[in-house]
mmCIF file of the N, C-alpha and C atoms, coordinates in Angstrom:
data_MODEL
# 
_entry.id   MODEL 
# 
loop_
_atom_site.group_PDB 
_atom_site.id 
_atom_site.type_symbol 
_atom_site.label_atom_id 
_atom_site.label_alt_id 
_atom_site.label_comp_id 
_atom_site.label_asym_id 
_atom_site.label_entity_id 
_atom_site.label_seq_id 
_atom_site.pdbx_PDB_ins_code 
_atom_site.Cartn_x 
_atom_site.Cartn_y 
_atom_site.Cartn_z 
_atom_site.occupancy 
_atom_site.B_iso_or_equiv 
_atom_site.pdbx_formal_charge 
_atom_site.auth_seq_id 
_atom_site.auth_comp_id 
_atom_site.auth_asym_id 
_atom_site.auth_atom_id 
_atom_site.pdbx_PDB_model_num 
ATOM 1   N N  . MET A 1 1  ? 56.365 168.667 108.984 1.00 0.00 ? 1  MET A N  1 
ATOM 2   C CA . MET A 1 1  ? 55.376 169.628 109.425 1.00 0.00 ? 1  MET A CA 1 
ATOM 3   C C  . MET A 1 1  ? 54.064 169.430 108.665 1.00 0.00 ? 1  MET A C  1 
ATOM 4   N N  . LEU A 1 2  ? 54.120 169.176 107.363 1.00 0.00 ? 2  LEU A N  1 
ATOM 5   C CA . LEU A 1 2  ? 52.896 169.005 106.591 1.00 0.00 ? 2  LEU A CA 1 
ATOM 6   C C  . LEU A 1 2  ? 52.093 167.797 107.049 1.00 0.00 ? 2  LEU A C  1 
ATOM 7   N N  . ASP A 1 3  ? 52.774 166.773 107.534 1.00 0.00 ? 3  ASP A N  1 
ATOM 8   C CA . ASP A 1 3  ? 52.068 165.583 108.001 1.00 0.00 ? 3  ASP A CA 1 
ATOM 9   C C  . ASP A 1 3  ? 51.302 165.827 109.289 1.00 0.00 ? 3  ASP A C  1 
ATOM 10  N N  . ALA A 1 4  ? 51.625 166.887 109.984 1.00 0.00 ? 4  ALA A N  1 
ATOM 11  C CA . ALA A 1 4  ? 50.964 167.182 111.254 1.00 0.00 ? 4  ALA A CA 1 
ATOM 12  C C  . ALA A 1 4  ? 49.634 167.895 111.065 1.00 0.00 ? 4  ALA A C  1 
ATOM 13  N N  . VAL A 1 5  ? 49.356 168.348 109.844 1.00 0.00 ? 5  VAL A N  1 
ATOM 14  C CA . VAL A 1 5  ? 48.145 169.123 109.579 1.00 0.00 ? 5  VAL A CA 1 
ATOM 15  C C  . VAL A 1 5  ? 47.317 168.421 108.514 1.00 0.00 ? 5  VAL A C  1 
ATOM 16  N N  . ALA A 1 6  ? 46.020 168.300 108.759 1.00 0.00 ? 6  ALA A N  1 
ATOM 17  C CA . ALA A 1 6  ? 45.112 167.730 107.762 1.00 0.00 ? 6  ALA A CA 1 
ATOM 18  C C  . ALA A 1 6  ? 44.495 168.880 106.970 1.00 0.00 ? 6  ALA A C  1 
ATOM 19  N N  . PHE A 1 7  ? 44.665 168.840 105.675 1.00 0.00 ? 7  PHE A N  1 
ATOM 20  C CA . PHE A 1 7  ? 44.104 169.867 104.809 1.00 0.00 ? 7  PHE A CA 1 
ATOM 21  C C  . PHE A 1 7  ? 42.861 169.311 104.124 1.00 0.00 ? 7  PHE A C  1 
ATOM 22  N N  . ALA A 1 8  ? 41.859 170.146 103.924 1.00 0.00 ? 8  ALA A N  1 
ATOM 23  C CA . ALA A 1 8  ? 40.641 169.739 103.241 1.00 0.00 ? 8  ALA A CA 1 
ATOM 24  C C  . ALA A 1 8  ? 40.110 170.939 102.477 1.00 0.00 ? 8  ALA A C  1 
ATOM 25  N N  . GLY A 1 9  ? 39.345 170.666 101.452 1.00 0.00 ? 9  GLY A N  1 
ATOM 26  C CA . GLY A 1 9  ? 38.761 171.753 100.678 1.00 0.00 ? 9  GLY A CA 1 
ATOM 27  C C  . GLY A 1 9  ? 37.843 171.203 99.610  1.00 0.00 ? 9  GLY A C  1 
ATOM 28  N N  . GLY A 1 10 ? 37.099 172.074 99.038  1.00 0.00 ? 10 GLY A N  1 
ATOM 29  C CA . GLY A 1 10 ? 36.177 171.691 97.984  1.00 0.00 ? 10 GLY A CA 1 
ATOM 30  C C  . GLY A 1 10 ? 36.860 171.648 96.628  1.00 0.00 ? 10 GLY A C  1 
ATOM 31  N N  . THR A 1 11 ? 36.063 171.653 95.608  1.00 0.00 ? 11 THR A N  1 
ATOM 32  C CA . THR A 1 11 ? 36.548 171.574 94.229  1.00 0.00 ? 11 THR A CA 1 
ATOM 33  C C  . THR A 1 11 ? 37.539 172.687 93.916  1.00 0.00 ? 11 THR A C  1 
ATOM 34  N N  . ALA A 1 12 ? 37.291 173.872 94.419  1.00 0.00 ? 12 ALA A N  1 
ATOM 35  C CA . ALA A 1 12 ? 38.162 175.012 94.126  1.00 0.00 ? 12 ALA A CA 1 
ATOM 36  C C  . ALA A 1 12 ? 39.564 174.826 94.703  1.00 0.00 ? 12 ALA A C  1 
ATOM 37  N N  . ALA A 1 13 ? 39.696 174.002 95.714  1.00 0.00 ? 13 ALA A N  1 
ATOM 38  C CA . ALA A 1 13 ? 40.991 173.793 96.357  1.00 0.00 ? 13 ALA A CA 1 
ATOM 39  C C  . ALA A 1 13 ? 41.712 172.545 95.860  1.00 0.00 ? 13 ALA A C  1 
ATOM 40  N N  . ALA A 1 14 ? 41.183 171.876 94.859  1.00 0.00 ? 14 ALA A N  1 
ATOM 41  C CA . ALA A 1 14 ? 41.726 170.592 94.406  1.00 0.00 ? 14 ALA A CA 1 
ATOM 42  C C  . ALA A 1 14 ? 43.199 170.699 94.011  1.00 0.00 ? 14 ALA A C  1 
ATOM 43  N N  . GLU A 1 15 ? 43.564 171.716 93.236  1.00 0.00 ? 15 GLU A N  1 
ATOM 44  C CA . GLU A 1 15 ? 44.965 171.860 92.813  1.00 0.00 ? 15 GLU A CA 1 
ATOM 45  C C  . GLU A 1 15 ? 45.878 172.158 93.996  1.00 0.00 ? 15 GLU A C  1 
ATOM 46  N N  . LEU A 1 16 ? 45.432 172.970 94.900  1.00 0.00 ? 16 LEU A N  1 
ATOM 47  C CA . LEU A 1 16 ? 46.233 173.283 96.089  1.00 0.00 ? 16 LEU A CA 1 
ATOM 48  C C  . LEU A 1 16 ? 46.435 172.032 96.941  1.00 0.00 ? 16 LEU A C  1 
ATOM 49  N N  . LEU A 1 17 ? 45.383 171.250 97.114  1.00 0.00 ? 17 LEU A N  1 
ATOM 50  C CA . LEU A 1 17 ? 45.504 170.015 97.882  1.00 0.00 ? 17 LEU A CA 1 
ATOM 51  C C  . LEU A 1 17 ? 46.439 169.026 97.192  1.00 0.00 ? 17 LEU A C  1 
ATOM 52  N N  . GLU A 1 18 ? 46.414 168.966 95.873  1.00 0.00 ? 18 GLU A N  1 
ATOM 53  C CA . GLU A 1 18 ? 47.337 168.104 95.134  1.00 0.00 ? 18 GLU A CA 1 
ATOM 54  C C  . GLU A 1 18 ? 48.777 168.578 95.335  1.00 0.00 ? 18 GLU A C  1 
ATOM 55  N N  . ALA A 1 19 ? 48.981 169.884 95.331  1.00 0.00 ? 19 ALA A N  1 
ATOM 56  C CA . ALA A 1 19 ? 50.324 170.428 95.555  1.00 0.00 ? 19 ALA A CA 1 
ATOM 57  C C  . ALA A 1 19 ? 50.826 170.072 96.955  1.00 0.00 ? 19 ALA A C  1 
ATOM 58  N N  . VAL A 1 20 ? 49.957 170.132 97.950  1.00 0.00 ? 20 VAL A N  1 
ATOM 59  C CA . VAL A 1 20 ? 50.340 169.752 99.310  1.00 0.00 ? 20 VAL A CA 1 
ATOM 60  C C  . VAL A 1 20 ? 50.698 168.272 99.357  1.00 0.00 ? 20 VAL A C  1 
ATOM 61  N N  . ARG A 1 21 ? 49.929 167.429 98.647  1.00 0.00 ? 21 ARG A N  1 
ATOM 62  C CA . ARG A 1 21 ? 50.237 165.999 98.595  1.00 0.00 ? 21 ARG A CA 1 
ATOM 63  C C  . ARG A 1 21 ? 51.620 165.769 97.989  1.00 0.00 ? 21 ARG A C  1 
ATOM 64  N N  . ILE A 1 22 ? 51.931 166.503 96.916  1.00 0.00 ? 22 ILE A N  1 
ATOM 65  C CA . ILE A 1 22 ? 53.238 166.389 96.268  1.00 0.00 ? 22 ILE A CA 1 
ATOM 66  C C  . ILE A 1 22 ? 54.343 166.839 97.221  1.00 0.00 ? 22 ILE A C  1 
ATOM 67  N N  . LEU A 1 23 ? 54.126 167.933 97.936  1.00 0.00 ? 23 LEU A N  1 
ATOM 68  C CA . LEU A 1 23 ? 55.129 168.401 98.904  1.00 0.00 ? 23 LEU A CA 1 
ATOM 69  C C  . LEU A 1 23 ? 55.359 167.374 100.003 1.00 0.00 ? 23 LEU A C  1 
ATOM 70  N N  . ARG A 1 24 ? 54.296 166.733 100.467 1.00 0.00 ? 24 ARG A N  1 
ATOM 71  C CA . ARG A 1 24 ? 54.450 165.689 101.471 1.00 0.00 ? 24 ARG A CA 1 
ATOM 72  C C  . ARG A 1 24 ? 55.317 164.552 100.938 1.00 0.00 ? 24 ARG A C  1 
ATOM 73  N N  . GLU A 1 25 ? 55.057 164.164 99.698  1.00 0.00 ? 25 GLU A N  1 
ATOM 74  C CA . GLU A 1 25 ? 55.836 163.090 99.079  1.00 0.00 ? 25 GLU A CA 1 
ATOM 75  C C  . GLU A 1 25 ? 57.299 163.490 98.924  1.00 0.00 ? 25 GLU A C  1 
ATOM 76  N N  . LEU A 1 26 ? 57.544 164.726 98.493  1.00 0.00 ? 26 LEU A N  1 
ATOM 77  C CA . LEU A 1 26 ? 58.920 165.207 98.347  1.00 0.00 ? 26 LEU A CA 1 
ATOM 78  C C  . LEU A 1 26 ? 59.638 165.215 99.692  1.00 0.00 ? 26 LEU A C  1 
ATOM 79  N N  . ASN A 1 27 ? 58.944 165.644 100.729 1.00 0.00 ? 27 ASN A N  1 
ATOM 80  C CA . ASN A 1 27 ? 59.538 165.650 102.070 1.00 0.00 ? 27 ASN A CA 1 
ATOM 81  C C  . ASN A 1 27 ? 59.849 164.239 102.536 1.00 0.00 ? 27 ASN A C  1 
ATOM 82  N N  . ALA A 1 28 ? 58.950 163.312 102.272 1.00 0.00 ? 28 ALA A N  1 
ATOM 83  C CA . ALA A 1 28 ? 59.132 161.933 102.733 1.00 0.00 ? 28 ALA A CA 1 
ATOM 84  C C  . ALA A 1 28 ? 60.288 161.243 102.021 1.00 0.00 ? 28 ALA A C  1 
ATOM 85  N N  . THR A 1 29 ? 60.461 161.552 100.740 1.00 0.00 ? 29 THR A N  1 
ATOM 86  C CA . THR A 1 29 ? 61.502 160.881 99.960  1.00 0.00 ? 29 THR A CA 1 
ATOM 87  C C  . THR A 1 29 ? 62.811 161.652 99.946  1.00 0.00 ? 29 THR A C  1 
ATOM 88  N N  . GLY A 1 30 ? 62.773 162.926 100.357 1.00 0.00 ? 30 GLY A N  1 
ATOM 89  C CA . GLY A 1 30 ? 63.973 163.752 100.321 1.00 0.00 ? 30 GLY A CA 1 
ATOM 90  C C  . GLY A 1 30 ? 64.302 164.262 98.931  1.00 0.00 ? 30 GLY A C  1 
ATOM 91  N N  . SER A 1 31 ? 63.372 164.099 98.013  1.00 0.00 ? 31 SER A N  1 
ATOM 92  C CA . SER A 1 31 ? 63.605 164.534 96.638  1.00 0.00 ? 31 SER A CA 1 
ATOM 93  C C  . SER A 1 31 ? 63.510 166.062 96.524  1.00 0.00 ? 31 SER A C  1 
ATOM 94  N N  . PRO A 1 32 ? 64.484 166.693 95.859  1.00 0.00 ? 32 PRO A N  1 
ATOM 95  C CA . PRO A 1 32 ? 64.427 168.140 95.680  1.00 0.00 ? 32 PRO A CA 1 
ATOM 96  C C  . PRO A 1 32 ? 63.708 168.549 94.388  1.00 0.00 ? 32 PRO A C  1 
ATOM 97  N N  . LYS A 1 33 ? 63.317 167.585 93.555  1.00 0.00 ? 33 LYS A N  1 
ATOM 98  C CA . LYS A 1 33 ? 62.756 167.887 92.235  1.00 0.00 ? 33 LYS A CA 1 
ATOM 99  C C  . LYS A 1 33 ? 61.241 167.898 92.275  1.00 0.00 ? 33 LYS A C  1 
ATOM 100 N N  . VAL A 1 34 ? 60.671 169.047 91.991  1.00 0.00 ? 34 VAL A N  1 
ATOM 101 C CA . VAL A 1 34 ? 59.220 169.170 91.870  1.00 0.00 ? 34 VAL A CA 1 
ATOM 102 C C  . VAL A 1 34 ? 58.841 168.664 90.479  1.00 0.00 ? 34 VAL A C  1 
ATOM 103 N N  . PRO A 1 35 ? 57.829 167.820 90.380  1.00 0.00 ? 35 PRO A N  1 
ATOM 104 C CA . PRO A 1 35 ? 57.430 167.309 89.067  1.00 0.00 ? 35 PRO A CA 1 
ATOM 105 C C  . PRO A 1 35 ? 57.063 168.439 88.104  1.00 0.00 ? 35 PRO A C  1 
ATOM 106 N N  . ASP A 1 36 ? 57.392 168.246 86.842  1.00 0.00 ? 36 ASP A N  1 
ATOM 107 C CA . ASP A 1 36 ? 57.083 169.261 85.829  1.00 0.00 ? 36 ASP A CA 1 
ATOM 108 C C  . ASP A 1 36 ? 55.588 169.537 85.728  1.00 0.00 ? 36 ASP A C  1 
ATOM 109 N N  . ASP A 1 37 ? 54.772 168.540 86.033  1.00 0.00 ? 37 ASP A N  1 
ATOM 110 C CA . ASP A 1 37 ? 53.325 168.706 85.911  1.00 0.00 ? 37 ASP A CA 1 
ATOM 111 C C  . ASP A 1 37 ? 52.646 169.070 87.239  1.00 0.00 ? 37 ASP A C  1 
ATOM 112 N N  . ALA A 1 38 ? 53.431 169.524 88.203  1.00 0.00 ? 38 ALA A N  1 
ATOM 113 C CA . ALA A 1 38 ? 52.860 169.930 89.489  1.00 0.00 ? 38 ALA A CA 1 
ATOM 114 C C  . ALA A 1 38 ? 51.909 171.110 89.272  1.00 0.00 ? 38 ALA A C  1 
ATOM 115 N N  . PRO A 1 39 ? 50.784 171.126 89.988  1.00 0.00 ? 39 PRO A N  1 
ATOM 116 C CA . PRO A 1 39 ? 49.829 172.214 89.820  1.00 0.00 ? 39 PRO A CA 1 
ATOM 117 C C  . PRO A 1 39 ? 50.409 173.547 90.290  1.00 0.00 ? 39 PRO A C  1 
ATOM 118 N N  . THR A 1 40 ? 50.143 174.586 89.539  1.00 0.00 ? 40 THR A N  1 
ATOM 119 C CA . THR A 1 40 ? 50.641 175.921 89.891  1.00 0.00 ? 40 THR A CA 1 
ATOM 120 C C  . THR A 1 40 ? 49.593 177.014 89.693  1.00 0.00 ? 40 THR A C  1 
ATOM 121 N N  . ARG A 1 41 ? 48.410 176.648 89.245  1.00 0.00 ? 41 ARG A N  1 
ATOM 122 C CA . ARG A 1 41 ? 47.402 177.668 88.922  1.00 0.00 ? 41 ARG A CA 1 
ATOM 123 C C  . ARG A 1 41 ? 47.004 178.503 90.136  1.00 0.00 ? 41 ARG A C  1 
ATOM 124 N N  . PHE A 1 42 ? 47.117 177.928 91.333  1.00 0.00 ? 42 PHE A N  1 
ATOM 125 C CA . PHE A 1 42 ? 46.729 178.638 92.552  1.00 0.00 ? 42 PHE A CA 1 
ATOM 126 C C  . PHE A 1 42 ? 47.772 179.669 92.980  1.00 0.00 ? 42 PHE A C  1 
ATOM 127 N N  . VAL A 1 43 ? 48.965 179.656 92.370  1.00 0.00 ? 43 VAL A N  1 
ATOM 128 C CA . VAL A 1 43 ? 50.042 180.576 92.739  1.00 0.00 ? 43 VAL A CA 1 
ATOM 129 C C  . VAL A 1 43 ? 49.735 181.953 92.157  1.00 0.00 ? 43 VAL A C  1 
ATOM 130 N N  . THR A 1 44 ? 49.795 182.956 93.009  1.00 0.00 ? 44 THR A N  1 
ATOM 131 C CA . THR A 1 44 ? 49.566 184.327 92.550  1.00 0.00 ? 44 THR A CA 1 
ATOM 132 C C  . THR A 1 44 ? 50.902 184.996 92.278  1.00 0.00 ? 44 THR A C  1 
ATOM 133 N N  . ARG A 1 45 ? 50.867 186.201 91.845  1.00 0.00 ? 45 ARG A N  1 
ATOM 134 C CA . ARG A 1 45 ? 52.113 186.916 91.545  1.00 0.00 ? 45 ARG A CA 1 
ATOM 135 C C  . ARG A 1 45 ? 52.955 187.042 92.798  1.00 0.00 ? 45 ARG A C  1 
ATOM 136 N N  . PRO A 1 46 ? 54.269 187.048 92.646  1.00 0.00 ? 46 PRO A N  1 
ATOM 137 C CA . PRO A 1 46 ? 55.146 187.184 93.807  1.00 0.00 ? 46 PRO A CA 1 
ATOM 138 C C  . PRO A 1 46 ? 54.903 188.483 94.558  1.00 0.00 ? 46 PRO A C  1 
ATOM 139 N N  . ARG A 1 47 ? 55.057 188.428 95.838  1.00 0.00 ? 47 ARG A N  1 
ATOM 140 C CA . ARG A 1 47 ? 54.896 189.621 96.688  1.00 0.00 ? 47 ARG A CA 1 
ATOM 141 C C  . ARG A 1 47 ? 56.139 189.797 97.524  1.00 0.00 ? 47 ARG A C  1 
ATOM 142 N N  . ALA A 1 48 ? 56.434 191.012 97.831  1.00 0.00 ? 48 ALA A N  1 
ATOM 143 C CA . ALA A 1 48 ? 57.592 191.297 98.673  1.00 0.00 ? 48 ALA A CA 1 
ATOM 144 C C  . ALA A 1 48 ? 57.307 190.835 100.097 1.00 0.00 ? 48 ALA A C  1 
ATOM 145 N N  . LEU A 1 49 ? 58.290 190.259 100.718 1.00 0.00 ? 49 LEU A N  1 
ATOM 146 C CA . LEU A 1 49 ? 58.161 189.825 102.098 1.00 0.00 ? 49 LEU A CA 1 
ATOM 147 C C  . LEU A 1 49 ? 58.779 190.880 103.002 1.00 0.00 ? 49 LEU A C  1 
ATOM 148 N N  . THR A 1 50 ? 58.007 191.344 103.939 1.00 0.00 ? 50 THR A N  1 
ATOM 149 C CA . THR A 1 50 ? 58.502 192.343 104.876 1.00 0.00 ? 50 THR A CA 1 
ATOM 150 C C  . THR A 1 50 ? 58.620 191.705 106.251 1.00 0.00 ? 50 THR A C  1 
ATOM 151 N N  . VAL A 1 51 ? 59.806 191.753 106.801 1.00 0.00 ? 51 VAL A N  1 
ATOM 152 C CA . VAL A 1 51 ? 60.042 191.199 108.128 1.00 0.00 ? 51 VAL A CA 1 
ATOM 153 C C  . VAL A 1 51 ? 60.312 192.354 109.070 1.00 0.00 ? 51 VAL A C  1 
ATOM 154 N N  . THR A 1 52 ? 59.581 192.397 110.156 1.00 0.00 ? 52 THR A N  1 
ATOM 155 C CA . THR A 1 52 ? 59.806 193.455 111.143 1.00 0.00 ? 52 THR A CA 1 
ATOM 156 C C  . THR A 1 52 ? 60.157 192.816 112.482 1.00 0.00 ? 52 THR A C  1 
ATOM 157 N N  . GLY A 1 53 ? 60.792 193.562 113.289 1.00 0.00 ? 53 GLY A N  1 
ATOM 158 C CA . GLY A 1 53 ? 61.054 193.043 114.628 1.00 0.00 ? 53 GLY A CA 1 
ATOM 159 C C  . GLY A 1 53 ? 62.459 193.044 114.898 1.00 0.00 ? 53 GLY A C  1 
# 
């Protein structure tokens, strides 16, 4: 799915774009291990997911 979408952004999105690149690589190789140095600064506090319907 990630390969079907082109992501772009400025300097502020650099870490997020790197994380997407890493996810693409993990998907392509089937690896379940996220690198220890993967960017995470863009991650905010966890939020509850509400599903309706």
